[in-house]
C-alpha positions in Angstrom: 15.6 70.2 -24.9 13.1 71.1 -27.6 10.1 73.3 -26.7 8.9 73.9 -30.2 5.3 75.0 -30.7 3.7 73.2 -33.6 1.4 75.5 -35.5 -0.6 72.8 -37.2 -3.7 74.9 -37.8 -6.3 72.2 -37.5 -7.6 73.3 -34.1 -8.9 76.7 -34.9 -11.1 76.1 -38.0 -11.9 79.7 -37.7 -14.2 81.5 -40.1 -13.1 84.8 -38.6 -9.5 85.1 -39.7 -6.6 82.7 -39.7 -5.5 82.1 -36.1 -1.9 80.9 -35.5 -3.1 78.5 -32.9 -1.0 75.7 -31.4 -2.9 72.5 -31.8 0.0 70.8 -30.2 2.3 72.2 -27.5 4.7 69.4 -26.9 8.2 68.4 -27.8 8.7 67.0 -31.3 8.7 63.2 -31.8 12.5 63.2 -31.6 12.4 64.8 -28.2 9.7 62.8 -26.3 10.4 62.3 -22.6 12.9 59.6 -22.1 12.0 56.3 -20.4 11.8 56.6 -16.7 10.5 60.2 -16.7 8.3 60.6 -13.6 4.6 60.7 -14.4 2.0 63.2 -13.2 1.8 63.9 -9.4 -1.9 64.5 -9.7 -4.8 62.7 -11.4 -3.6 62.0 -15.0 -6.6 63.8 -16.5 -7.0 66.9 -14.3 -4.8 69.7 -13.1 -5.8 72.6 -10.9 -5.7 76.0 -12.6 -5.7 79.1 -10.4 -6.5 82.5 -11.8 -5.3 85.6 -10.0 -6.5 89.1 -10.7 -3.7 91.6 -10.1 -4.6 94.0 -12.8 -5.3 96.8 -10.4 -7.8 98.3 -12.8 -10.5 95.6 -13.2 -12.4 94.0 -10.4 -13.2 90.3 -10.4 -16.8 90.9 -11.5 -15.5 92.5 -14.8 -13.3 89.5 -15.8 -14.4 86.2 -17.4 -12.4 83.3 -18.8 -13.0 80.5 -21.3 -11.1 77.2 -21.7 -11.5 75.7 -25.2 -9.5 73.3 -27.2 -9.2 69.7 -28.3 -9.8 66.8 -25.9 -6.6 64.8 -25.9 -8.6 61.6 -25.2 -11.5 61.9 -27.7 -9.9 64.2 -30.3 -13.1 66.4 -30.2 -13.2 70.1 -29.9 -14.3 70.8 -26.4 -14.7 73.3 -23.6 -14.4 73.3 -19.8 -17.7 74.1 -17.9 -17.8 76.3 -14.8 -18.0 73.0 -12.8 -14.7 71.9 -14.3 -16.1 69.2 -16.6 -14.8 68.8 -20.2 -17.6 68.6 -22.8 -17.7 68.6 -26.6 -18.8 71.8 -28.3 -22.0 71.6 -30.2 -24.0 73.6 -32.7 -26.7 73.6 -30.0 -24.4 75.8 -27.9 -25.1 78.8 -30.3 -27.7 81.1 -28.8 -30.3 83.1 -30.6 -27.7 85.6 -31.6 -25.7 82.9 -33.3 -22.9 82.8 -30.7 -21.9 80.4 -27.9 -21.3 81.8 -24.4 -18.5 79.7 -22.8 -17.6 82.4 -20.3 -16.8 81.5 -16.7 -16.9 84.3 -14.1 -14.1 84.8 -11.5 -15.0 84.3 -7.9 -16.5 87.5 -6.4 -13.2 88.1 -4.5 -9.9 86.4 -4.2 -8.5 83.7 -6.5 -10.4 81.4 -8.7 -9.5 77.7 -9.1 -10.8 75.2 -11.7 -9.6 71.8 -12.9 -8.1 71.5 -16.4 -8.7 68.3 -18.2 -6.4 66.5 -20.7 -6.6 68.8 -23.7 -4.7 71.1 -26.1 -6.1 74.6 -26.2 -6.3 78.1 -24.9 -7.5 79.9 -21.8 -9.0 83.2 -22.9 -9.5 86.1 -20.6 -11.9 89.0 -21.4 -12.2 92.3 -19.5 -15.4 94.2 -19.4 -17.4 92.0 -21.7 -17.8 88.3 -22.5 -16.3 86.7 -25.6 -18.4 85.3 -28.3 -17.6 81.9 -29.9 -19.4 80.3 -32.8 -19.8 76.6 -33.4 -19.8 75.8 -37.1 -21.2 72.7 -38.8 -19.1 69.7 -37.9 -18.7 71.1 -34.4 -15.8 73.2 -35.5 -15.2 76.1 -33.1 -14.5 79.5 -34.4 -12.2 81.4 -32.1 -11.9 85.1 -31.4 -9.9 87.0 -34.0 -9.1 90.4 -32.4 -7.2 91.5 -35.5 -10.2 91.4 -37.7 -12.3 94.5 -37.5 -15.6 92.7 -38.3 -15.0 90.0 -35.6 -17.7 90.3 -32.9 -14.9 90.4 -30.2 -12.9 93.2 -31.9 -14.0 95.8 -29.3 -13.5 93.5 -26.4 -10.2 93.6 -24.5 -9.0 90.0 -24.3 -6.0 87.7 -24.5 -5.0 84.1 -23.9 -2.4 81.6 -22.9 -1.9 78.3 -24.6 -1.3 74.8 -23.2 -1.2 71.1 -23.8 -1.9 68.9 -20.8 -1.8 65.2 -21.0 -0.3 62.1 -19.3 3.2 63.3 -20.1 2.9 66.6 -18.4 2.0 70.3 -18.9 3.4 72.4 -21.8 2.3 76.0 -21.8 3.1 79.6 -22.9 2.0 83.1 -23.0 1.5 83.8 -26.7 1.7 87.1 -28.6 2.0 85.4 -32.0 -1.4 86.8 -33.0 -1.6 90.0 -30.8 -0.9 91.4 -27.4 -3.4 93.0 -25.1 -3.6 91.7 -21.5 -0.3 91.0 -19.6 -0.3 87.4 -18.3 2.1 85.5 -16.1 2.2 81.7 -15.8 3.6 79.9 -12.8 3.9 76.1 -13.1 4.7 73.9 -10.2 5.7 70.2 -10.1 9.2 68.9 -10.5 10.2 72.5 -10.1 8.6 75.9 -9.8 8.8 78.0 -13.0 7.4 81.3 -14.1 7.2 83.0 -17.4 5.4 86.0 -19.1 6.1 88.5 -16.4 6.5 92.1 -17.8 8.7 94.8 -16.4 6.9 97.6 -14.4 4.8 99.5 -16.9 5.4 96.8 -19.5 2.0 97.0 -21.2 2.3 100.7 -21.8 5.9 100.2 -22.9 4.8 97.7 -25.5 2.1 99.9 -26.9 4.4 102.9 -27.0 7.4 101.0 -28.4 5.4 99.6 -31.3 3.7 102.9 -31.9 6.9 104.8 -32.2 8.1 102.7 -35.2 6.4 104.2 -38.3 6.3 100.9 -40.1 4.5 99.2 -37.2 2.5 102.1 -35.7 -0.8 101.2 -37.3 -0.7 97.8 -35.5 -1.7 99.6 -32.3 -5.4 99.6 -31.9 -6.3 102.3 -29.3 -5.7 100.9 -25.8 -7.2 97.5 -26.8 -4.4 95.6 -28.4 -1.3 95.5 -30.6 -1.8 93.3 -33.7 1.0 91.0 -34.8 2.4 92.3 -38.2 1.5 89.1 -40.1 -2.2 89.7 -39.3 -1.5 93.4 -40.0 -0.8 92.4 -43.6 -4.2 90.7 -43.9 -5.9 93.8 -42.3 -4.1 96.3 -44.6 -2.1 97.7 -41.6 1.3 96.4 -42.5 3.5 96.4 -45.6 3.2 93.0 -47.4 6.7 93.6 -48.9 8.4 94.8 -45.7 10.9 92.0 -45.4 11.7 91.8 -49.1 15.0 93.8 -48.9 16.4 91.8 -46.1 15.3 88.5 -47.7 17.1 89.6 -50.9 20.3 90.3 -48.9 20.2 86.9 -47.3 19.5 85.0 -50.6 22.3 87.0 -52.3 25.0 86.3 -49.6 24.4 82.6 -49.6 24.5 82.3 -53.3 28.3 82.4 -53.1 28.9 81.0 -49.6 27.5 78.4 -47.2 25.2 78.8 -44.3 25.7 76.3 -41.5 22.5 75.3 -39.5 22.6 73.5 -36.2 19.2 71.9 -35.6 17.9 68.8 -33.8 21.4 67.8 -32.8 22.6 67.7 -36.4 24.5 70.1 -38.6 23.3 71.0 -42.0 25.1 73.0 -44.8 23.1 75.1 -47.2 23.5 77.4 -50.2 21.1 79.2 -52.6 20.9 77.5 -56.0 18.8 79.5 -58.4 16.1 80.8 -56.1 16.0 77.8 -53.7 18.0 77.5 -50.5 19.2 73.9 -50.8 20.6 71.9 -47.8 22.3 68.6 -47.4 21.1 65.9 -45.0 17.8 65.2 -46.7 16.3 68.7 -46.1 13.7 69.8 -48.6 14.8 73.0 -50.3 13.3 76.4 -49.4 12.1 78.8 -52.1 12.5 82.5 -51.4 9.9 83.4 -48.8 7.5 86.4 -48.8 7.1 88.8 -45.9 4.0 86.9 -44.8 5.9 83.6 -44.9 8.6 85.1 -42.6 6.1 86.5 -40.1 3.8 83.5 -39.9 6.7 81.0 -40.4 4.8 79.1 -43.0 4.4 78.9 -46.7 8.0 78.7 -48.1 9.2 78.2 -44.4 6.7 75.5 -43.6 8.1 73.2 -40.9 6.9 69.6 -41.1 7.3 67.5 -37.9 9.9 65.3 -39.6 13.0 66.1 -37.5 14.9 67.2 -40.6 13.3 69.9 -42.8 11.2 71.2 -39.9 14.0 72.1 -37.5 16.0 73.8 -40.3 12.9 75.8 -41.3 12.5 76.9 -37.7 16.1 78.2 -37.6 15.7 80.0 -40.9 12.4 81.6 -39.8 13.9 82.8 -36.5 17.0 84.2 -38.2 14.9 86.2 -40.6 12.6 87.6 -37.9 15.5 88.5 -35.7 17.5 89.7 -38.7 20.6 87.7 -37.8 20.7 85.4 -40.8 22.6 87.7 -43.1 25.4 88.6 -40.7 26.0 85.2 -39.0 26.8 82.3 -41.3 26.2 79.9 -38.4 22.6 79.6 -37.3 20.9 79.9 -35.0 22.4 83.0 -33.5 22.1 82.7 -29.7 23.3 86.1 -28.5 20.2 88.2 -28.0 22.3 91.4 -28.2 22.5 90.7 -31.9 18.8 90.3 -32.5 16.6 92.9 -34.2 19.5 95.3 -34.9 18.7 96.1 -38.5 16.2 98.7 -39.7 14.2 95.8 -41.3 13.4 93.4 -38.6 10.4 92.1 -36.6 10.3 95.1 -34.3 7.0 94.0 -32.8 8.8 91.0 -31.4 11.7 93.1 -30.3 9.5 95.4 -28.2 7.8 92.4 -26.6 11.2 90.9 -25.5 12.4 94.3 -24.3 9.5 94.5 -21.9 9.7 91.0 -20.5 11.5 90.5 -17.1 13.3 87.4 -18.4 13.7 88.7 -21.9 11.5 85.8 -23.2 8.4 86.3 -25.3 6.4 84.6 -28.1 6.5 87.3 -30.8 6.5 84.9 -33.8 5.9 81.1 -34.2 9.6 80.1 -34.1 10.5 82.4 -31.2 11.4 79.3 -29.2 14.5 78.7 -31.3 17.4 78.9 -28.9 14.9 79.0 -26.1 13.8 82.7 -26.2 10.1 82.0 -25.9 7.8 82.5 -22.9 7.3 78.8 -22.6 7.6 76.3 -19.7 6.9 72.6 -19.2 6.8 70.1 -16.5 6.5 66.3 -16.7 5.0 66.0 -13.2 2.9 69.1 -12.7 0.9 69.7 -9.5 -0.7 73.0 -10.4 -0.7 76.0 -12.7 -1.4 79.7 -11.9 -2.2 82.4 -14.4 -2.0 85.9 -13.1 -3.4 88.9 -14.9 -0.6 91.3 -13.9 -0.7 95.1 -13.5 -1.3 97.3 -16.5 
């Protein structure tokens, strides 16, 4: 069962800093639902979303949400209105200040329910203040970029969950790929009842403290607002752009003289470094030595096309580098979480996120779903989805 998030980049079109946004959140082509899979138990184009405020610190009047993304039917960038309708974004949405207000208030008390339409996108939550979006020419929507100090939403506490909902089902996750701020839990009902994203008691404080205690990562903590992912930290001058270089060198050195076996997409590939390129059999395009940014964003030299061959191998390499298992284990992916993040050079941002999750699952980097360690759930016959803002 593949649950790979595809970071295709086309959805964001952000002028405010590169967002690692999932424009698709569905299995790869090779893993489409088999014939006979039960279809949706509700209207094929709507699904009730219920929002629960259990923060304990913020009342309903202080919380707003926005639902934005790509309409799966028209392909246009769109938003959900307070009435539950899906409408395309427009330059005319920008107000006199140059920003669009897509905020929807919670009910004055109790839970809030709204219908989701068939779309791929994000549900944003802001606490205290509303978020500002901007519609650029061509009706391209610029999303909040909380890791950019000049972003109009930088001082606003906010976070989001990601989803794709269409006639094959609901695919959703709590994402920390860009940053972490507000603890969110998703419950998806349908063929079964599933929950993900739940933090341990005191988990939010544990994440802030855990990242802040590591001198290489400490500057990623922005007051009590958020913790920035290290890839964005590079772009903001808050993280060492050469951090992973020693570990990458160790990996490239080891596999110059011996083979790495990669199990991906129900196939086995054998690779070895030749010159400075990691070459694999089976029609895989070789991988040049990645940079630290490539590792953290899982792109560049580790770019993963949706081809069922090079893409799955790239995902395994990216996960093994982030989890720092690739050097010690010549068979990838490593599936024993007790071996993850055990070296001094590792993605300790992701480690801390996983340590503070009840089920040990999180989305600390784009390929964190390799071996199913991501805070991701899906259902091919969903009846409802609930997002809970859990205690701080």
